[in-house]
C-alpha positions in Angstrom: -2.3 17.3 -6.2 -4.5 18.7 -3.6 -5.1 22.5 -3.6 -3.9 23.9 -0.3 -6.5 26.4 1.2 -5.2 30.0 1.9 -5.3 29.2 5.5 -3.3 26.2 5.3 -0.9 27.5 2.9 1.6 27.7 5.6 4.3 25.7 7.2 1.7 23.4 8.6 0.1 22.8 4.9 3.3 22.3 3.3 4.5 20.1 5.8 1.4 17.8 5.3 2.2 17.5 1.8 5.6 16.5 2.4 4.7 14.0 5.0 2.2 12.3 2.6 4.6 12.3 -0.2 7.5 10.7 2.0 5.0 8.1 3.3 4.4 7.1 -0.3 7.9 7.0 -1.2 8.6 4.9 1.9 5.7 2.5 0.8 7.2 2.1 -3.0 10.7 1.3 -1.1 9.0 -1.3 0.9 10.0 0.1 4.1 6.7 -0.6 5.6 7.0 0.3 9.3 8.7 3.6 8.4 5.9 4.4 5.8 3.0 3.6 8.4 4.6 5.9 11.1 5.2 8.6 8.5 1.5 8.4 7.7 0.5 8.3 11.3 2.2 11.6 11.9 -0.3 13.2 9.6 -2.9 12.3 12.1 -1.0 14.0 15.1 -0.5 17.0 12.6 -4.0 17.2 11.4 -5.2 17.1 15.4 -2.7 19.8 16.1 -3.7 22.2 13.5 -7.4 21.7 14.3 -6.6 22.6 18.1 -4.5 25.5 17.3 -6.3 27.3 14.2 -4.5 30.7 15.4 -1.2 29.2 14.1 -2.4 28.7 10.7 -2.0 32.0 9.2 -4.8 33.9 7.3 -8.2 33.3 7.9 -9.9 31.3 5.3 -12.9 29.5 4.4 -13.5 26.7 7.3 -15.0 24.6 4.9 -12.5 24.2 2.3 -9.9 24.1 5.4 -12.0 21.0 6.7 -12.0 19.4 3.5 -8.2 19.9 3.1 -7.5 18.2 6.3 -10.3 15.4 5.9 -8.4 14.6 2.6 -5.1 14.4 4.2 -6.4 12.2 6.9 -8.0 9.8 4.3 -4.9 9.8 2.5 -3.1 8.8 5.6 -5.5 5.9 6.3 -5.2 4.9 2.5 -1.3 4.8 2.8 -1.4 2.9 6.1 -3.8 0.4 4.6 -1.7 -0.2 1.6 1.4 -0.6 3.9 -0.1 -3.2 6.0 -1.6 -5.1 3.0 1.9 -5.0 1.2 3.5 -6.2 4.4 1.1 -8.9 5.1 1.6 -10.1 1.3 5.4 -10.2 2.1 4.9 -12.2 5.4 2.6 -14.7 3.5 5.5 -15.1 0.8 7.7 -15.6 4.0 5.6 -18.5 5.3 4.6 -16.2 8.4 0.6 -16.5 7.9 0.0 -15.4 11.7 2.0 -12.1 11.1 0.3 -11.7 7.9 -3.1 -12.1 9.3 -2.5 -9.3 11.8 -1.3 -7.0 8.7 -4.3 -7.7 6.6 -6.7 -7.2 9.6 -5.0 -4.0 10.3 -5.4 -2.9 6.6 -8.9 -3.7 6.7 -9.7 -1.5 9.6 -8.1 1.5 7.7 -9.9 0.7 4.6 -13.1 0.6 6.3 -12.6 4.3 7.4 -11.8 5.2 3.8 -15.0 3.4 2.6 -17.1 4.9 5.3 -16.3 8.4 4.2 -18.1 7.9 1.1 -15.2 9.1 -0.9 -13.5 5.9 -1.8 -12.3 5.0 -5.2 -12.7 1.8 -7.3 -9.2 0.7 -6.8 -9.6 1.4 -3.1 -12.7 -0.9 -3.0 -10.7 -3.5 -5.1 -7.6 -3.4 -2.5 -10.2 -3.9 0.1 -11.5 -7.0 -1.5 -7.8 -8.0 -2.0 -7.2 -7.5 1.6 -10.0 -10.0 2.6 -8.7 -12.3 0.0 -5.2 -12.5 1.3 -6.6 -12.6 5.0 -8.6 -15.9 3.8 -5.3 -17.3 2.3 -3.6 -16.7 5.7 -6.5 -18.3 7.7 -6.4 -21.3 5.2 -2.7 -21.6 6.0 -3.7 -21.6 9.7 -6.1 -24.4 9.3 -9.0 -21.9 10.2 -11.6 -23.0 7.4 -14.8 -21.1 8.6 -12.8 -17.9 8.9 -11.1 -18.4 5.4 -14.6 -19.0 3.9 -16.2 -16.0 5.3 -13.2 -13.8 4.1 -13.4 -15.5 0.4 -17.0 -14.7 0.6 -16.7 -11.0 1.4 -13.9 -10.6 -1.3 -16.0 -12.2 -3.7 -19.1 -9.9 -2.8 -16.8 -6.9 -3.3 -15.4 -7.6 -6.6 -18.7 -8.9 -8.4 -20.1 -5.4 -8.5 -17.2 -3.6 -9.7 -16.5 -6.3 -12.3 -20.2 -6.3 -13.3 -19.9 -2.8 -14.5 -17.7 -2.8 -17.6 -17.5 1.0 -17.8 -15.2 0.7 -14.6 -11.8 0.7 -15.8 -9.6 2.3 -13.1 -8.6 -0.6 -11.4 -6.8 -4.1 -12.3 -9.7 -5.9 -13.6 -7.6 -8.9 -14.7 -6.2 -9.3 -11.4 -9.5 -9.0 -9.9 -11.2 -11.5 -12.1 -8.3 -13.8 -11.5 -8.8 -13.5 -7.7 -12.6 -13.6 -7.9 -12.2 -16.7 -9.7 -9.9 -18.2 -7.2 -12.4 -17.2 -4.4 -15.2 -19.1 -5.8 -13.0 -22.2 -6.3 -11.7 -21.9 -2.6 -15.4 -21.3 -1.5 -16.4 -24.5 -3.1 -13.5 -26.6 -1.6 -14.1 -25.3 1.9 -17.8 -25.9 1.9 -17.2 -29.3 0.7 -14.6 -29.9 3.4 -16.8 -28.3 6.0 -20.1 -30.6 4.8 -18.1 -33.8 5.4 
């Protein structure tokens, strides 16, 4: 649980916790559009609170307050990325690769923000690789061989350092190893096809 600093331990701070939890529950329930909308509301709340600091109650350490809202924003990007990723996988299963591609691209956009923050976890890095992997599958089904090749290569390049470090156990290694192997198989197939 994220500690709510003094200045945000008001209605706004607790509201942000509730919104974050609600977004996670909606994600678990596979209500992806609602989950995304809930996480997006966190962006609006964070912007409002930064624009109206006088409404946050008691004064507090600005660095702690900034850290709190930065964490909330990253939580929202994480939640939106996961919702689009799961929604994209569902659409792939429903034979809608065009719609799935859009979801995976949006997922990658939000993962990029989390990664660029310098605070990404190994599971988040693995999710990012998985988004590239599934985007490759969607491209393959659409007949976009060069695009699929590029996405498989990106996924493999992200998984390899995670899997090389045996001390890293905080992500699903077995699934990552399986997807890495499949990526290498597909890379070889596509390279052979493009060479003909």
